[in-house]
C-alpha positions in Angstrom: 4.3 16.6 -18.9 1.1 15.1 -17.5 -1.9 15.0 -19.8 -4.6 17.4 -18.8 -8.1 15.8 -18.8 -11.4 17.4 -19.2 -14.0 17.3 -16.4 -16.0 14.6 -18.1 -13.0 12.2 -18.6 -13.4 8.9 -16.8 -10.1 7.7 -15.3 -9.3 4.0 -15.9 -7.4 1.9 -13.4 -4.8 0.8 -15.9 -1.3 0.9 -14.5 0.4 4.2 -15.4 3.8 3.0 -14.2 4.7 -0.2 -16.1 8.3 -0.1 -14.8 6.9 -0.7 -11.2 4.8 -3.6 -12.5 7.8 -5.2 -14.2 10.0 -4.7 -11.2 7.7 -6.5 -8.8 6.7 -9.1 -11.4 10.4 -10.0 -11.5 10.7 -10.1 -7.7 7.6 -12.3 -7.4 9.0 -14.7 -10.0 12.3 -15.0 -8.2 10.6 -15.7 -4.9 8.3 -18.3 -6.3 11.2 -20.0 -8.0 12.9 -20.2 -4.7 9.7 -21.3 -3.0 9.9 -18.4 -0.6 7.0 -18.0 1.7 5.2 -14.6 1.3 5.5 -13.9 5.0 5.3 -10.3 6.3 8.5 -8.3 6.8 9.1 -6.7 10.2 7.5 -3.3 9.4 4.4 -5.0 7.9 4.2 -7.2 11.0 4.1 -4.1 13.2 1.4 -2.5 11.1 -0.6 -5.8 11.3 -0.3 -5.9 15.0 -1.5 -2.3 15.3 -4.5 -3.1 13.1 -5.3 -6.3 15.0 -5.6 -4.2 18.2 -8.4 -2.3 16.5 -10.2 -5.6 15.7 -10.9 -6.2 12.0 -14.0 -8.4 12.7 -16.7 -7.6 10.3 -14.7 -4.9 8.6 -14.2 -4.4 4.9 -10.5 -3.8 4.1 -8.9 -2.3 1.0 -5.2 -2.7 0.5 -3.5 -0.7 -2.2 -0.3 -2.2 -3.5 -1.3 -5.4 -1.8 1.5 -7.5 -3.4 0.9 -11.2 -2.6 -1.8 -10.2 -0.1 -0.2 -11.7 3.0 -1.5 -8.9 5.2 -5.0 -9.1 3.7 -5.1 -12.8 4.3 -4.1 -12.5 7.9 -6.8 -9.8 8.5 -9.4 -12.0 6.9 -8.3 -14.9 9.1 -8.7 -12.5 12.0 -12.3 -11.8 11.1 -12.4 -9.2 8.4 -15.6 -9.6 6.3 -14.2 -8.7 2.9 -10.7 -8.0 1.5 -10.1 -6.0 -1.7 -6.6 -5.8 -3.1 -5.2 -3.6 -5.9 -1.7 -3.9 -7.2 0.3 -2.8 -10.3 1.9 -6.2 -10.6 -0.1 -9.0 -12.4 2.3 -11.6 -11.0 1.5 -10.4 -7.5 -2.2 -10.5 -8.1 -2.0 -14.1 -9.4 0.0 -15.1 -6.3 -2.5 -13.4 -4.0 -5.4 -15.3 -5.6 -3.5 -18.6 -5.2 -2.8 -17.8 -1.5 -6.5 -17.2 -0.8 -7.4 -20.3 -2.7 -5.0 -22.4 -0.6 -6.6 -20.9 2.6 -10.1 -21.7 1.2 -11.0 -18.0 1.5 -11.4 -17.0 -2.1 -15.0 -16.0 -1.5 -13.7 -13.2 0.8 -11.4 -11.7 -1.8 -11.8 -9.1 -4.6 -8.5 -8.4 -6.3 -7.3 -6.8 -9.5 -4.5 -5.1 -11.3 -4.7 -1.3 -11.1 -3.0 2.0 -10.3 -3.9 3.1 -6.8 -3.5 6.8 -7.8 -6.0 6.5 -10.6 -8.4 3.6 -10.3 -11.9 4.5 -9.0 -12.2 3.2 -5.4 -15.3 2.1 -3.5 -15.6 3.0 0.2 -14.2 0.5 2.7 -14.0 0.5 6.4 -10.2 0.3 6.4 -7.7 1.5 3.7 -4.1 0.3 3.9 -1.0 1.4 2.0 1.9 -0.7 3.3 5.3 0.3 1.7 3.4 1.8 -1.2 3.5 5.6 -1.0 7.2 5.5 -1.5 6.7 3.9 -4.9 4.8 7.0 -6.3 6.4 10.2 -7.4 3.1 12.1 -7.2 2.1 11.6 -3.6 -0.5 14.3 -3.7 -2.5 12.4 -6.4 -2.2 9.1 -4.6 -3.4 10.6 -1.3 -6.3 12.5 -3.0 -7.5 9.3 -4.7 -7.2 7.0 -1.7 -8.2 9.0 1.3 -11.9 9.3 0.4 -12.2 5.5 0.2 -11.5 5.2 4.0 -14.7 5.3 6.1 -12.9 4.8 9.3 -9.2 3.8 9.2 -6.4 4.9 6.9 -3.1 3.1 7.7 0.3 3.3 6.0 4.0 2.7 6.3 6.6 5.0 4.6 10.3 5.6 4.9 10.7 8.3 7.6 11.7 11.8 6.3 12.6 13.1 9.7 15.9 13.4 11.6 18.6 10.7 11.2 16.0 8.3 9.9 15.2 10.6 7.0 18.9 11.0 6.1 19.5 7.2 6.3 16.2 6.5 4.4 17.2 8.7 1.5 20.6 7.1 1.3 19.1 3.6 1.4 16.6 4.5 -1.4 19.4 5.9 -3.5 21.5 2.8 -3.1 18.6 0.5 -3.8 17.8 2.5 -6.9 21.3 2.2 -8.1 21.3 -1.5 -7.5 18.1 -1.9 -9.5 19.4 0.1 -12.4 22.6 -2.0 -12.5 20.5 -5.1 -12.8 18.3 -3.7 -15.5 15.2 -3.3 -13.3 14.9 0.4 -12.6 12.3 1.3 -10.0 12.9 4.5 -8.1 11.8 4.9 -4.5 10.8 8.2 -2.8 11.1 9.5 0.7 8.1 11.8 0.9 7.7 14.6 3.4 5.8 13.3 6.4 4.6 16.8 7.3 2.8 17.0 3.9 1.2 13.5 4.3 0.0 14.4 7.8 -1.4 17.8 6.7 -3.4 16.1 3.9 -4.8 13.6 6.3 -5.7 16.2 8.8 -7.4 18.3 6.1 -9.4 15.2 5.0 -10.8 14.8 8.5 -8.4 12.1 10.0 -6.7 12.1 13.3 -3.7 10.1 14.5 -4.6 6.9 16.3 -1.2 5.1 16.5 2.3 5.9 15.5 5.4 3.5 15.5 8.8 3.0 13.9 10.7 0.0 12.6 14.2 0.9 11.7 13.8 3.6 9.0 10.1 3.0 8.5 7.3 5.2 9.9 4.1 3.4 10.7 0.9 5.3 11.2 -2.8 4.5 11.7 -5.3 7.3 11.3 -9.0 7.3 12.0 -11.6 9.5 10.5 -12.8 11.9 13.1 -16.4 11.5 14.1 -18.8 14.1 12.7 -20.2 16.5 15.3 
């Protein structure tokens, strides 16, 4: 049962899901050992392309669950003024710092270990959650903590919950979870209800700007509606 906190309690950004951190620390270690390039997977490339059409020049960008920060790096290289990254995995954060150092862009990066559903977030022009929402059991808490940080754009990718994609995504998440448990690296994934996510965004004052799919993934970019 979740601990109830009084109104004066200050949340910390400490990871509340250490199994997720361990899972991704191990994956990063494997990829670094194999000298694998942290290039973007197909769904992340499509999200990137959609964001580049909006022109990141001069924008401040916050990516939650940034991993090795390949997407953040490309947005900074495209003109973003400042990149902030938060991730549960210390190994991912170390790799992200190294990537920005190699690109001689460390001065543009502010990155730390933290839990996106709990850590206090400063406002940024763009907020991005790429393949992150599906890692959290409590999607309501994650949305409630992250939406207020987006001044203009809130972008995310999630496994689709609708139609044949939803059926296939749930099966794929189950199989991947079984594989991880078999190898001693349990890390459950979730296929959250897209209707709920969209309702929360609408209630928070966002409207859909762009929607796309890549295989079983739903890609969405929302913008905060202008105040009348």
